[in-house]
N, C-alpha and C positions, 0 to 999 in steps of 0.2 A: 242665380247670381247673376247680377245687374251689369252688363256690359258699358265699358265707360269710353266715351270719346270728348276728347278736349278741342274744340273748334277756336279756328282764328289765330293758328300759329304763325307767328311771322320769324321767328330766331331760334336758333339750337338750343340756348339756354333754355327756354320756356320749354321747347319738345322735350329735352333730356329729364326735366325736372319732372313733367307730368308722367313720362314712362317710368322713372323711378319710383314713383308714388303709386303706379299700378294702374294707369289708363292702360286700355286695352287699344285706343286708337286715335289718331291725331288728324284733324282736320285742315286743309290748306285753301284759301278761297281765293279763287282766280275771277269769280264775278265781280262786277262793282260794288265797292265797299269800304269802308274805314279801315278793315282789317285784309284789302286784298294783297298779294305778294305775288311776284315775279317768278317764273318757273326756274330759272338759273338759283335762285335764293331757296326754292323749294328742293332742288336737287342737291343742293349741296346739304340741306340740314338731312333728307332722306338718307342719304349716302352714311350718315353718322348714327343711325338709329337700327336697334335692334330687328332681325328680320321677322321676328312673330310680331313686331307692332303694326298695325292696319294703317295705311296711308292712304288717306282718302282727300281727292280734289273736290271741291264745290264749284260747281258751275251753274251757267243760265243762260239757255237759249243761244247756246253755241255749236257752231256747225259741226256735226260728226268727226270728220276726221282732223279738224282744229282738236278737238278733244282727246282723242287717241293719241297725239302726237305728243301734247302736253304729257299726257299721262305715263306715256312709255318714255319720255325724256326725264322725269322727274323720279320715274320708279313706284308711281301710286300703284296700290293693289284694290282701291275702291273708287268709285265717282257717286258724288251726291248733286242731284239736280233739282235746283229753284225755280227753275222757269215754266214753261208751257210745253215741256217735254211731253209727247205721246207715248202710249204703253208700246208704239210700233219703233219709237226712236228708242225707248230704254232697254227693249230687247237687243239690239245692235251690237253691243260692246260686251264681246265673249271674252271670258279672261278676267273681268273685272266684277267685284261684288258692286251691285247696283242699288243705290237706295233712292228713291222719289220722295222730296220734301213736299208737305202740304201745307198751309197755312188754314187754320181753322180757329173757331171761338164757339160760342154755346151756340149759335144758329146756323153757321156757312161753313162750308169747305169739304164737309162731309162727303155730301154725294160725288166729288170729283175724284175720290179715292176708288170707288166701287170698280169701273173697268180698268184698274191696275191690278186688283184681288182676282177678279173674274177669269182674267188671262195670264195670270201668273207671271206679270211683265217684269218684277224686281225681286231682288234678293231680301230687302228691308222698304220699311215705310216710314218718314221722319214726320214727326208731326211739330211744326212751329205754330208762333200765336200770330193770328190774322191782325194786322193793322193796316188800315188804307195805305197804299201807296210805298210801303215799305216791305220788301220782298223776304226779308230775314233779319236776325239779329236784332230783335227788338228790344230785348229786356224784358216783356210782358209775358205774363203766364194766361193758359187758356184754361177750361175745366176739366180737370185730369181725370174725373170719375166717368167721363163719357167714353174714355179709352177701353177702361175696362169692360162696358157694355156693348162695344163694337164688334161685330164679326170679321176677323182680320184674316180670314182663312188659315192658311199654314204660313203666313208672311208674319217674320219678328216685326215689332214696333219699337222705335226710340222714340222718346220725347224731348223737346228742346223748348225754348222759350221761356226766359226767366228764371231758370234753375239757378241756385246758389247754395252756398252750405247752410244757409238757414232753412231751407225750403225742401232740399233734395229727399230727405227722408219720408215729407210728408207726398210729395209726388211720386214717389215710389210707391208708396202704400196704396194711394189712391187709384192711381192707373195700373198697376201692375206690369209695366213694360217689359220687354226685352231688353232697352237698356236707355241711357241717359245721353246726351250732348249738350255740354255746356261751354260757353263761349265768353259772354260778357258777364256771366256771374262770378267769373274766377279773374278778372282783370282790376289792375291799377288804372290804366288808360287802354284805349283802342288799340289793340294789337299787340299789347304788353299785359303778360300775367302777373298777377298779384301771388307769389309762391306761398305767402300763409295761408290765403284763399285755397289755394290747390290742395294743401295739407289738410285743412278742415274737411274740405270737400270729400277728398278720399277717404279721410277717417269716418267720415257720416256712412260712406257706402259701404266701407269694408264694416263696419258695425251691423247695418242691415245686412249684409252676407253672412256674417257670422250667427245673426239671430234666425235666419232663415236656416241655415246649415244645422244649427242646435234643435231647432223646432224640429225639422225633417228625420233627425238622428233619435231624438226623443220618442217621435212617434212611433218609428220603426222597432225600437226598442220594447215598447209596449205592445206593440201589435206581437212580435217576437215572444214576450213573456206572456200573453194570453194563451199563445198558440203552443208554448211549453205547459202551461198551466192543463190545459186540455188533455195535454198527451200523457199526462201523469196519471 
């Protein structure tokens, strides 16, 4: 089943809509961005969300104590780092799910990931699309097939960058990720979600999950049938 994070949340209405449709996690951006939001606003939104929803703060090159201060004030469950945070830095946040984002394309970015895998520095890895001078939220895609051929060890991988209702099914099929992170692909403008696009996105993902479930169930029935036939 594909895990879903809707990122760039700036208001309660969008947050509640995403959760009601089945999003597993919401992302709140504290790094410089058109979707940046202040801790006071996030705290108010988080206080109105179900406890099972993952609340993830997005940070970039921020001092450790400041990250923890914001995370505790807002009631965050996870931290996503988009800057030059080292494996040692990422290991300092006990009690939080830690996600490290990397910008990749067909040629670059992949070698930077290896040290984090080798020392098991993070709980999840997020792949965004490399665009020179832009740390994230580009709306551009990267070659998803490269994800499936990379050795991730035991770390779940989330894909981002240009994912929208029209291409999410293809992205999941090509990359076979743990999850997807969608922001600009379900917006009507920066920081404001298009609820129709949210509905379409979640419908596509739920259809994929149902297909996976049914395929697994069919395989199980087939195997059981063969076993029973041999036992007769």
